[in-house]
matplotlib code that plots the C-alpha trace (Angstrom):
import matplotlib.pyplot as plt

x = [-8.3, -4.6, -4.0, -1.2, -1.8, 1.1, 1.0, 3.4, 4.8, 5.1, 7.4, 10.5, 13.7, 17.1, 18.5, 15.0, 13.2, 10.0, 8.5, 6.5, 4.0, 2.7, -0.3, -1.0, -4.2, -5.6, -2.3, -2.3, 1.3, 3.8, 6.7, 6.8, 9.3, 7.9, 9.8, 9.9, 10.5, 10.6, 10.2, 11.4, 10.0, 11.5, 13.3, 12.7, 11.3, 14.1, 14.3, 15.1, 14.7, 13.2, 12.3, 11.5, 8.6, 9.8, 13.0, 13.1, 16.2, 16.6, 18.2, 19.0, 20.1, 23.6, 22.1, 20.2, 22.3, 23.0, 20.1, 17.0, 15.7, 13.0, 11.1, 7.9, 5.2, 3.7, 0.8, -0.3, 0.7, 2.6, 6.1, 7.8, 10.5, 12.3, 14.1, 16.7, 19.2, 17.0, 18.4, 16.8, 17.6, 15.4, 12.4, 9.9, 6.8, 7.4, 5.6, 5.5, 5.2, 4.8, 6.0, 5.4, 7.4, 9.6, 12.3, 14.9, 12.6, 11.8, 15.4, 16.3, 13.6, 14.8, 18.4, 17.7, 14.8, 13.3, 9.9, 8.4, 9.0, 6.5, 2.9, 1.0, 1.7, 0.3, -0.9, 2.2, 3.0, 4.8, 8.0, 9.5, 12.8, 13.3, 14.2]
y = [-3.8, -3.0, -2.9, -2.1, -1.3, -1.0, 0.9, 2.2, -0.9, -1.3, -1.9, 0.1, 0.0, -0.8, 2.4, 3.8, 4.7, 3.9, 5.0, 2.5, 3.6, 1.7, 3.2, 2.0, 2.2, 0.8, 0.6, 1.6, 1.0, 3.9, 1.6, -0.2, -1.4, -0.9, -3.1, -3.6, -7.1, -8.6, -12.0, -13.0, -16.1, -19.2, -17.3, -16.7, -13.5, -11.1, -7.9, -4.8, -1.8, -0.9, 2.1, 2.5, 4.7, 5.9, 7.5, 7.2, 5.0, 3.4, 0.1, -1.4, -4.6, -4.4, -5.1, -1.8, 0.5, 3.8, 3.1, 2.8, 5.3, 4.6, 7.4, 8.1, 10.7, 10.5, 12.8, 10.4, 7.2, 6.3, 4.8, 5.2, 3.3, 5.4, 3.0, 4.5, 2.9, -0.2, -3.4, -6.5, -8.4, -6.0, -7.6, -9.2, -8.7, -6.0, -6.3, -3.9, -5.3, -4.1, -5.4, -3.8, -3.9, -1.8, 0.4, -2.3, -4.8, -2.7, -1.9, -5.6, -6.5, -3.9, -5.0, -8.7, -8.6, -11.8, -12.4, -13.8, -10.5, -8.7, -9.3, -7.6, -7.7, -5.9, -7.7, -6.9, -4.8, -6.1, -4.4, -5.5, -4.1, -5.0, -3.4]
z = [21.9, 21.0, 17.3, 14.9, 11.3, 8.8, 5.5, 2.9, 1.2, -2.5, -5.5, -5.8, -7.9, -6.3, -4.8, -4.2, -1.0, 0.8, 4.1, 6.1, 8.8, 11.8, 13.5, 17.0, 19.0, 22.2, 24.1, 27.7, 28.9, 28.9, 28.1, 24.7, 22.3, 18.8, 16.3, 12.6, 11.4, 7.9, 6.4, 2.9, 1.2, 2.6, 5.4, 9.1, 10.3, 11.3, 13.3, 11.3, 13.7, 17.0, 19.1, 22.7, 23.6, 26.9, 25.7, 21.9, 21.8, 18.4, 17.3, 13.9, 12.4, 10.9, 7.5, 7.5, 9.5, 7.7, 5.2, 7.4, 10.0, 12.6, 14.1, 16.0, 16.1, 19.6, 18.7, 16.0, 17.8, 14.7, 14.2, 10.8, 9.0, 6.4, 4.0, 1.7, -0.8, -1.0, -2.2, -3.7, -0.4, 1.4, -0.2, 2.1, 4.2, 6.8, 10.1, 13.0, 16.5, 20.0, 23.4, 26.8, 30.0, 32.2, 30.9, 31.0, 29.4, 26.4, 25.9, 26.0, 23.5, 21.1, 21.4, 21.0, 18.5, 20.1, 18.4, 21.6, 23.4, 21.1, 22.0, 19.2, 15.5, 12.5, 9.4, 7.4, 4.3, 1.2, 0.1, -3.2, -4.5, -8.1, -11.4]

ax = plt.figure().add_subplot(projection="3d")
ax.plot(x, y, z, "-o")
ax.set_aspect("equal")
plt.show()
């Protein structure tokens, strides 16, 4: 059974940092897009960052470019999201998600951040940026 488990959320002051982790298990495909999404109260879920497992290509929403860094540790089957210079508008529940396909498909899902492309979702972790 494929599973994603997020951790690392919390309360942080503006300008601070957090690192989120997404531990994956039970996946059999070699090609995945692993994405981070977030959802603020009253807003739609939006894509934040994504990484492809076949070549490690990374993708970011414009709102987080230069502040967030996505990375992976293949030995631990874990994807990380390092979040620096956090702003109050970064507040929300952060989810990691996985979608499988061929090399072109996983690239497309990471570029487009279409929710329906991602088959498995974690339970989410709360990130609150406030003074």
